[in-house]
C-alpha positions in Angstrom: 128.2 173.0 100.2 128.4 170.3 102.9 124.8 171.0 104.0 123.6 170.7 100.5 125.2 167.3 100.2 123.7 166.2 103.6 120.2 167.4 102.3 120.7 165.4 99.1 121.7 162.2 100.9 118.7 162.6 103.3 116.3 163.0 100.3 117.8 159.8 98.5 117.6 157.9 101.9 113.9 158.9 102.3 113.1 158.1 98.8 114.5 154.7 99.1 112.6 154.0 102.4 109.4 155.1 100.5 110.3 152.7 97.7 111.0 149.9 100.1 107.7 150.5 102.1 105.7 150.7 98.8 107.1 147.3 97.7 106.6 145.6 100.9 102.9 147.0 101.2 102.0 145.7 97.7 99.9 142.5 97.8 101.4 139.3 96.5 100.2 135.8 96.0 101.6 132.5 97.3 99.9 129.7 95.1 99.8 126.1 95.5 100.8 126.1 99.1 100.4 122.5 100.5 98.5 122.3 103.7 97.9 119.0 105.7 94.6 118.8 107.4 94.4 116.0 110.0 91.2 114.7 111.7 91.4 115.5 115.5 90.6 112.5 117.7 90.3 114.6 120.7 86.7 113.4 121.3 87.0 109.8 122.6 83.3 109.1 121.7 84.0 109.9 118.1 86.1 108.5 115.2 86.7 111.1 112.5 88.0 110.7 109.0 88.4 113.4 106.2 87.6 111.9 102.7 87.9 108.4 104.5 91.4 109.1 105.6 93.1 110.2 108.8 94.5 113.3 107.1 94.3 115.0 103.6 96.6 117.5 101.8 95.0 120.5 100.1 96.5 123.2 97.7 95.9 126.7 99.1 96.4 130.1 97.4 97.3 132.8 99.7 97.6 136.6 99.4 99.1 139.3 101.5 101.8 141.9 101.7 105.3 141.0 100.4 106.5 141.2 104.0 103.8 138.8 105.3 104.4 136.5 102.5 108.1 136.3 103.1 107.5 135.7 106.9 105.1 132.9 106.1 107.4 131.2 103.7 110.3 131.3 106.1 108.2 129.8 108.9 107.0 127.0 106.5 110.5 126.3 105.3 111.8 125.9 108.9 109.0 123.6 109.7 109.1 121.6 106.5 105.3 121.3 106.3 102.1 123.2 107.4 99.8 121.1 109.6 96.3 122.1 111.0 93.8 120.0 112.9 90.2 119.7 112.0 88.0 119.5 115.1 84.4 118.3 114.4 83.1 119.7 117.8 84.3 123.1 117.0 82.8 122.9 113.4 79.3 121.6 114.6 79.8 118.3 112.8 79.9 116.0 116.0 76.7 113.8 115.0 77.3 110.5 113.4 77.2 110.4 109.7 78.9 112.0 106.6 79.0 115.8 106.6 80.3 118.2 104.0 82.6 121.0 104.8 81.4 123.3 101.9 83.4 126.3 102.7 87.0 125.0 103.0 88.3 128.6 102.3 86.6 129.9 105.4 87.9 127.2 107.6 91.5 127.6 106.2 91.3 131.4 106.7 90.3 131.0 110.3 93.2 128.5 110.9 95.8 130.7 109.1 94.6 134.3 109.9 97.5 134.6 112.5 99.8 134.8 109.6 98.0 137.9 108.4 97.2 136.3 105.0 94.0 136.0 103.0 93.0 132.6 101.5 91.9 133.3 97.9 91.4 129.8 96.7 91.7 126.1 97.5 91.8 122.8 95.8 89.6 121.0 96.5 86.9 123.5 97.6 85.1 121.1 100.0 85.7 118.0 102.1 83.7 115.1 103.2 83.9 114.4 107.0 83.0 111.0 108.3 81.9 110.7 111.9 81.4 107.4 113.7 80.0 107.3 117.2 81.9 105.0 119.7 81.1 103.3 122.9 83.1 101.4 125.6 82.7 97.7 125.2 84.5 94.6 126.5 85.2 92.4 123.5 86.9 88.9 122.8 90.2 89.0 120.9 91.0 86.7 117.9 94.3 86.2 116.3 94.6 86.2 112.6 97.5 85.8 110.0 98.7 89.1 108.6 99.1 87.7 105.1 95.7 85.9 104.5 93.6 87.1 107.4 92.8 83.5 108.4 91.9 82.9 112.0 94.7 81.1 113.9 92.7 78.9 116.2 95.6 77.4 118.3 96.7 80.7 119.4 96.7 81.3 123.1 95.8 84.9 124.0 96.0 86.4 127.5 93.8 88.1 128.4 91.3 87.1 125.8 88.9 89.9 126.4 89.7 93.6 126.2 87.9 96.9 126.8 87.9 99.2 123.7 85.7 102.2 122.4 84.2 100.7 119.1 81.2 101.4 116.9 77.8 99.6 117.1 77.7 96.1 115.5 81.5 95.2 116.3 81.6 92.1 118.4 85.3 91.1 118.4 88.8 92.6 118.2 91.7 91.4 116.3 95.5 91.0 116.5 97.5 90.2 113.4 100.8 88.2 113.4 103.3 88.5 110.6 105.5 85.5 109.5 108.2 86.7 111.9 105.9 87.2 114.8 104.4 83.8 114.3 107.9 82.3 114.5 108.7 84.3 117.6 105.3 83.2 119.2 106.3 79.8 119.2 109.3 80.5 121.5 107.9 83.0 123.8 104.7 85.2 124.1 104.5 88.1 121.7 102.9 91.4 122.9 100.3 92.9 120.5 97.5 95.6 120.8 94.0 94.4 119.8 92.1 96.6 117.2 88.9 97.1 115.5 88.4 98.3 112.0 86.6 101.8 111.8 86.1 103.3 108.5 88.8 101.0 106.9 91.3 102.1 109.6 92.4 100.2 112.7 91.5 101.6 116.1 93.6 100.1 118.9 92.8 99.3 122.4 94.9 101.0 125.2 96.2 97.7 126.7 98.3 94.9 125.0 97.6 91.3 125.1 100.3 88.3 124.7 99.9 85.8 122.0 101.6 82.3 122.3 101.5 79.6 119.6 102.2 75.9 120.2 105.6 74.4 119.2 104.4 72.8 115.9 106.5 71.9 113.0 107.7 68.4 113.6 105.3 67.2 110.9 106.0 70.2 108.7 108.5 69.8 105.9 110.4 72.2 103.8 109.1 72.5 100.1 110.0 74.7 97.1 107.0 75.9 95.1 107.1 77.8 91.9 104.7 80.7 92.1 102.6 82.8 89.7 101.4 86.2 90.4 97.9 87.4 90.5 96.5 90.9 91.3 94.0 92.3 93.7 92.7 95.4 91.9 89.9 98.0 92.0 87.0 98.0 89.6 87.4 101.8 89.5 90.4 101.5 87.0 90.3 98.0 85.7 90.8 98.2 81.9 92.1 101.7 82.2 95.7 101.1 83.6 98.1 98.2 83.6 100.8 97.2 85.9 104.4 97.8 84.7 107.1 96.0 86.7 110.1 98.1 87.8 111.3 95.0 89.9 109.0 91.9 89.4 108.9 89.9 92.9 111.0 86.9 93.0 108.4 84.1 93.2 110.2 81.5 91.1 111.1 79.5 94.1 109.0 80.0 97.2 110.3 78.2 100.2 107.5 76.9 102.5 107.0 74.9 105.6 103.9 72.5 105.2 102.6 69.2 105.6 102.0 67.2 102.3 98.3 67.9 102.2 98.7 71.7 102.7 101.5 71.9 100.1 99.3 70.1 97.4 96.5 72.5 98.2 98.7 75.5 97.9 100.1 74.3 94.5 96.4 73.8 93.3 95.6 77.6 93.9 95.1 79.6 90.8 97.8 82.1 91.8 100.2 81.3 94.6 101.0 84.9 95.1 99.0 88.0 95.0 99.8 91.6 94.8 97.3 94.3 96.0 97.0 97.4 93.8 95.2 100.3 95.3 93.4 103.3 93.8 96.1 105.7 95.3 98.8 103.8 93.2 97.6 105.6 90.1 99.2 109.0 91.0 102.0 107.5 93.3 104.7 107.0 90.7 106.9 104.0 91.7 105.3 101.8 94.4 107.1 99.2 96.6 104.8 96.8 98.2 105.2 93.2 99.8 103.3 90.4 98.1 100.7 88.2 99.7 101.2 84.5 99.7 97.9 82.9 98.8 98.0 80.0 101.3 94.7 78.1 101.7 92.9 79.6 104.6 92.0 76.3 106.3 95.6 75.1 106.5 96.9 78.5 107.8 94.1 78.4 110.5 95.4 75.0 111.7 99.1 76.2 111.4 99.9 73.6 108.8 101.6 75.9 106.3 103.6 79.1 106.4 106.3 81.0 104.6 109.8 79.8 105.3 111.6 83.3 105.0 110.7 86.8 104.3 108.0 88.1 101.9 109.1 89.1 98.4 108.7 92.8 97.5 107.5 94.1 94.1 108.4 97.5 92.6 105.7 98.7 90.0 103.9 101.7 88.6 100.5 102.0 87.0 100.6 103.2 83.4 97.6 104.2 81.2 96.5 101.5 78.6 96.6 103.1 75.1 93.1 103.5 73.6 91.4 102.9 77.0 88.6 105.2 78.4 88.7 108.6 79.8 90.1 107.7 83.2 93.4 106.7 81.7 93.6 109.8 79.6 93.0 112.2 82.3 
């Protein structure tokens, strides 16, 4: 009797093992897994972008056994995100220009095959890869205002030349000073890294420079100006979306330091304050961004006008305009 019970228990145990093995060996899918692909900058002679960005996120559909899917999911949960690097040298795209990675699934499979999973789909299915050739140059440094982009002529920069890898046609580097940094630079030198714009993104020099501004201000007075807000927008969605305030920027009383002529010129601007609204804001939900004070460039350049305090912030979202075209209805 005892032997029969033992045999029965053994049969039940083996049957359970078979069921478990059969379940774990069945293929399962993991859909919509987010993978971040970053453009490798390992080659110092190239500046690489993916879709004109330093990195992109793609949705990937994976397939594998239940055990492999489970192991993969646990690893991703522990690391919070899955990141892989795109190297143009390895992919044969190391020549200057725009290339297209047509088979994104194949690239993803090669990068993810260590997990024992198949890539059955991706969104998008291809990526544009921008490659810019760089060469070492010695370039002068200019100081500009962070808000307006106007050149600050009376800035003392040391050294005033830097060595940097840059594309052809670029003949100067920039350092930007914020309102706070301009205030500090009047007391003691401020350290900054010069940069050049490559594909809409800053590429910084390895070494820093110091920026010192003269002690001005004795002829500057405090004024309060009432501001109106204008928008810097893209033609891609104008007329399709509108800005809806979550928190409008406080521009009713703008405190400035200026000489009388600069104050008058500022008040004559069509909009005293500007808010930049970007294409990516359409799908971003709530956006928080500092406004731009539309100071006349000539007076900024001569350090005759500046904000007296911190820039205001706006919180907003883009909402479709009813009855607008296809972009807003998508």
